[in-house]
N, C-alpha and C positions, 0 to 999 in steps of 0.2 A: 564585489562590493561587500564591505564588512557589515554584518547584521547588527542592528542596534539592540543593545541589551537594556532591558527595563528592570529596575530593582523595586521590590515590593515592601521594603522597610521591615523585613523579618530576618533574624539571624538564628540559626539552629546549631549549637555547639561550634560557633565561630564561622559557620558557612552561611553566606548571605543568599537569600532566595531571590531568584531573578527569572526572567522570561525564558532563559535557556535551560535552567535546571529544575524548574518548578514541578514538572511531572515526575521527576525522580531526583530527590535531594539526597546527595551522598557526601560522605566525608569520612576521615579516619575515625572520628568519634560518633559516627552514626551507623547503626546496624538496623536491619529490617527495612520496611517500606515507609518512606516519608514523602508526601506530596502536598502541593498547594494549588488550589483553584482560585485564581485572582478574580474571576467573575462573581463567585459566591463568597469570596474571602474565607475559604474553608481550608484549614490545615489538617490533613489526615495522618494519624499515626497508626500504622498497621503492624502490630507485633514488633515495635521499634525499641531499641535500646540506645539512649542518647547520653553520652558522657559530657554533659555541659548544660548550658541554659538555653531557654527559648526567649529571645528578646524581640520587642516590637518598637520601632522607631518612627514616630509620626503616624502610626496606623490608627485609623478610626474604625472600630468594630472588627471583631474576628471570631471565627468559630473554630474550635479545636475538636476534632472527632476521633476518639480512640476506638480502634478496632482490635480485638484480641487483647493480649497483655502487653502493656508498654511500661518501660522503666526509664526514669530520668535521674542521673546523678547531678542534679542541678535544680534550678527554679524556673518558674514561669512568670515573666514580667507582666506589667499592666498595659492596657490600651485605653485610649479615649473612646467613649461611647460604651458599647457592650461587648464583653468577652463571654462567649458561650462555650462551655465544655459539655458536649453531649455525644451520645453514641451507645453502642451495645457493649463496648469493651471496658477496660480498666486502665488506670494510669497511676503510677507511683512516682512522686516527686518530692523534692526536699522542702519546697516552699512555694506558695502562690501569692503574688502581689496583685491587689485588686484596685481598680480605679473606675469611677462612674458607676457602672452596673456589671455585675458578674452573675451568670446563670450556670449552675451545675445541674445537668438534667440527664436522667436515665442511666448514666454510667456509674462506675465505681472508682472513687478517688482515694488514694492513701497519701497523706502528707507526713513525712518523717523528719521534721525540722530538728528534733532532738538529737538525731544521729550525726548531724553536721554542725551542731553548736548554734543554731538559730534560736533567738528568743521567741519569734513569732512563727506560727504555722501557716495560717490563712489570715492575711492582713489587708485591711481596706479603709484607710482614712477617708471619712466623709463620703463613702460609697455604699451602694446597696448590694447585698449578697442574697441571691435566691437559690435554694436547694430544692429541686423538684424531682420527685420519684427517683431519687439517687441514694447511693450508699457513700458515705464520706467518713473517713477516719483522719483526724488531724492531731498531731502530737508535737509539742515544742517545749523548750526549757521553761518558758514563762506564760505564753498566751497561745492557746490552740486556735481559737477563732475570735477576732476582736477588732475594735476600732472602726466599726461600720456605722453608717448613718442609719441603716436598717438591715435586719436579718429576717428573711421570710422562709419558712419551711412549708412545702406543698407536697402532700402525699408521702411524707416521711416524718420521722420522729427521733428525738435524742434519746439514746439508750444508755449513754455514759457521758457525764456522771449522772448518778441517780438524782431525781428531782431537779434536773437542770433548769436554769432560768436564762432567758434572753433579756438582759437588763442594761441600763446605763452604768458604766464604770469607767475607770481610768487606769492606764498603765504608762509609766515613763512619760507623763505629760500629755498622752493622747486620750481624749475623751470620746465616747461613742458607745455603741451597742456591743456587748461582749456575751459570750456564752459562759455562764458561771455555774458553780455547783449550788446545792440546796441552801448553803449558808451565805451565798452571794460572793464567794471568792472566785476570781478568774480561773477557769479550768485550764489545766495544762494538757489535758487529753480530752478530746470530744469524739464520740462515735455516733453517727447518724445513720439510721437504717430506713430503707424504703418501707412504707407501711405495707403490712401483709395483705390487707384487704382493699381491693379496688372495687368500687360499686359501679356497675353499669346501669345508667338511668333509663335505658331503652330509647334514647333519642339519637338519631343519626343525622348529621349535617354535612352535606357534600362528602359522604362516605367516611366521615370522622365520627366515631362513637363518643358520646358525651358520658364521662365518668367522673367519679369523685376526684380523680387526679387532674383533669383538665377543665372542669366546669367553670372555674373562675376566668379562664382565658382560653376559649376554644379556638384552636388554630389548625390550619391545614393548607394543602396546596390550593384548594378551591375556596378558601375563606380569606377575605381581607376586611379590614375594619375591626370593630370590637364586637365579639359575640360571647355571651356568658349565660350561665344557667344557675338559678337558685333552687335547689331541690326542696328546701323547706316550704317555699311559696309556690313551687312548680311554675316558675316564671323564666321564660327564655327571652333575653334582652338582645335586640339587634340595634347597634349604635353605629350609624353610618357604615353599614356592612354591605359587602357584595359577596353573595354565595353562588358559586358556579356549581350548582347541583341541587338536590332536593332536601327538604326537611321532613324527616319521617319519625313517627312516634310508634315504635314497636311494630309487631306483626300480629295478625289475627291468630289465635284468640287473645293474645297477651298485649293488646293495645293499651296505652296509657289512658287512665280514666279522665283526667282533666289537665289542661295546660293553658297558660297565659303567655301570649307573645306580645312583648312590649316594644314599641318602635320609638327610636330616638333618631332624629335627623333623617337623612334620605337613605333608604335601603333597597337593595335589588336582590331578588332570588331568581337566578336563571335556571328555573326548574319549577317544581310544584311543592305545595304543603299538604301533607297527608293528614288523615283524620285521627281523632282520639275517640274513646268509647263513651264519653259523657259530654263535657262542655269544653269547647275551645274558644278562648277569648283573644281577639287581636285588638290591642288598644295602645294608647300613648299619644304623644304630641307629634310624632314623626309620620313618615310615609313609607309605603312599600309598593314596589312593582314586582309582579310575580306572574308566572305563566298560567297557573290555575290553582284553585284551592278545593281540595276534596273534603267533604263533610259527611261522607257516606255512612259512617258508623255512629255519628254523633247525635245525641239527644238535643243539644243546644249549640248553636254557633253564633257568636256575638262579635260584631265589628263595632267598635266604640271610639269616638273622639278623633281617630286617626284618619289618614287619607290612603286609600288602596286603589291601585290600578292593576287590573287583571287583563292580560292580553294573551289569550290561548292560541296555540298553534292551529293550523288548519285541521278540521275534523275533531277538535277537542271541545268539551264543555268548559266553561270558565269557572263558575261557582255553583256547585251542586251538592245535594244532600241525598237522604234516603226517604223517599216519599212518605212512608207510613210511620216514620220514627223521628225525624229531625226537624228542629225549628231554627230558622234564621232570624236574628234580630240585628238590625242596623240602627245604631243609636248615635245621634249627633256626629255623624261621620260623612265623609265624602268618599264615594265609591264609583269607579268606572269599571265595567266588566264587559268584555267582548269575546265572543267565541261562537261555536256552532249553536250552543245554548248559552246565553249570558248568565242567567240566574234561574235555576229551576230544580224540580223534583224534591221539594220540601213539604213536610206536613203542614207547616205554617210559615209565612213570611211577615215579619212585623217591622214597620218603620216608626222610629221614635225621634222626634225633633229633626227630621230630614224628609226630603220629598224626591220623587222621581221627576227629573226634568227632561229625560230622553228615554224612550220615545214619548212623544206628546200624547196625552190622554191614555197613558199606560194603565194596564189592569193587572191586579194580582188575582189570578183565577186558576181553577183546576184545569189541567191539560195533560197531555201525554206526548212523550217523544221516544221513539224507538222502543215502545213497550214499557217505558218507565213513566209512571204517573205521579202526580203530586201538584203542589202549587208552583206555578211558573209566573214570571213577570212577562206579560204579553203586550203586543201592540194593541192599538185601539180596536182593530178588527178581530182580535182574539188569537192571532198567530203569535208563536213564541218569538220573543225579541232576541236578536243576535247581539245587540248592544244596548246596555242600560247604563245611564248616568244618574247617580243619586247625589244630591247636594244637601249639606247641613243647613237647617233653617236658622235664621237669625233669632236671637232670644226675644221674648216678649218685651223686655225693657227696651231693646233696640228698636223694635217695631213701634212701640208706644212713643219713644222720643222722636222718631222720624216723622210720625203722623200726628203729633201734637195731641195725643190721647193718654189717658191714665188707665192702667189695667191693674187690678188688685183683687184678692191677694195673689202673689206670684212667688213661689209656685202655689197652685190651688189643687184641692182634692176633688170637690164636686160642685163648687160654685165660684163664679168669677164675675166681677163687676167691671164693665167697660164704660168709661166716661169720655165723651168727646163729641164734637159736632161734625156733621157731614156723613158720608156714606162709609159703613163698615161692612166688609165682606169676610166671612169665616169659611175657610175651606178645610178639607181633610188632607191626609198625607198623599192622596192621589191627585190633588188639585181640584177636586170636585167641590162646588159650592154647597155648603150645608145650611148657611144662614146669611141673609142679607138684610142689613138695617140701614134705613135712610132717614136723615134729618131728625135724629134724636139726640138728646143730651146725655141720657144715662140708659144703659141696657143691662139687665140682669138675667142670667141664664143658669139653669141647672145642668149637670153632666148628662 
């Protein structure tokens, strides 16, 4: 029975890539190693010499990975979606046509359109070009790099022409972003070099180090969703992210001093979050599910506004600190923590605008577990709780509206007035009654 041949919409120097030849693409105008993986849509050029063009027909998204030194006596056509050229090697071509999105990353690219009479070197009408941690030289008769909707440089800089600008311009009726010289003229030659200095920020996410090169879009095998880091504000943002691994902040004694983790949407860390040396704040409008949170070296640990679910594995503490040093503050947040110890070994535990709903009649008291002392959240009988659920309190305005009473001023520093009829019961964050007023119209109290 004849084997069915599947074509992938790629032609290399006139040779069409199919399910028969994809592992070893050969032809009279192809030397070196050329292969294609249809599952990952990755075309690998390994010390290849191609006397012709690389064309894509109906292909959506493609990755071209150069290994070693590769030379093309032709051009690379556009694809729909994203065309990514990355790898450790280099590629020399006569022209690159771009459509939708093009990413040139890590590799070295040389475009020599001027030697074959092309007006354009790197051309992308209404598309975005991103050059990330890469070296790129592009030279043409008229336009080195232009006609893009956007041009973004990450971890690299333009070294030629001097004082180059990425600005709106027009050539041959095509408007868009062009790389121009200091006078605003469209550059015929552009040289972009990878920045010499890469800053390591001391953060590791699922074994990916966060640096000045990748901080705006932290990606890796164990990372899905959007993860980014702002070094100026020391804010790590998780936006509907799933992280299959740990989030670590340096190593002793060089632990990061402060960090803010901001949650957007639903986030999952299949691992743990390590400590910093001063204050770690977890906040935002989103949620986070994590195996455990280590606050051992921290002076302050703050969980604010967000929703956290901690489910520690067997034999693990869920949320813990350093008894004689660290303070845990939970403010206007929802927290569920379950483990061998749910929440413990802190110098102090403070609840602000939230309350413990499980265990019933919980206590925040001094205790000790396996020789580690400090404040623990405990059951009513004083034993350390294995599961703690903390819920955000409704605001005073909500309470007042629901119960037909008036509370002012709100917020208050040391005096509050409560107006209303019937019974009013005031409790603390542990649910304990501190004041009970019956059948009064107005009650005034000091802090």
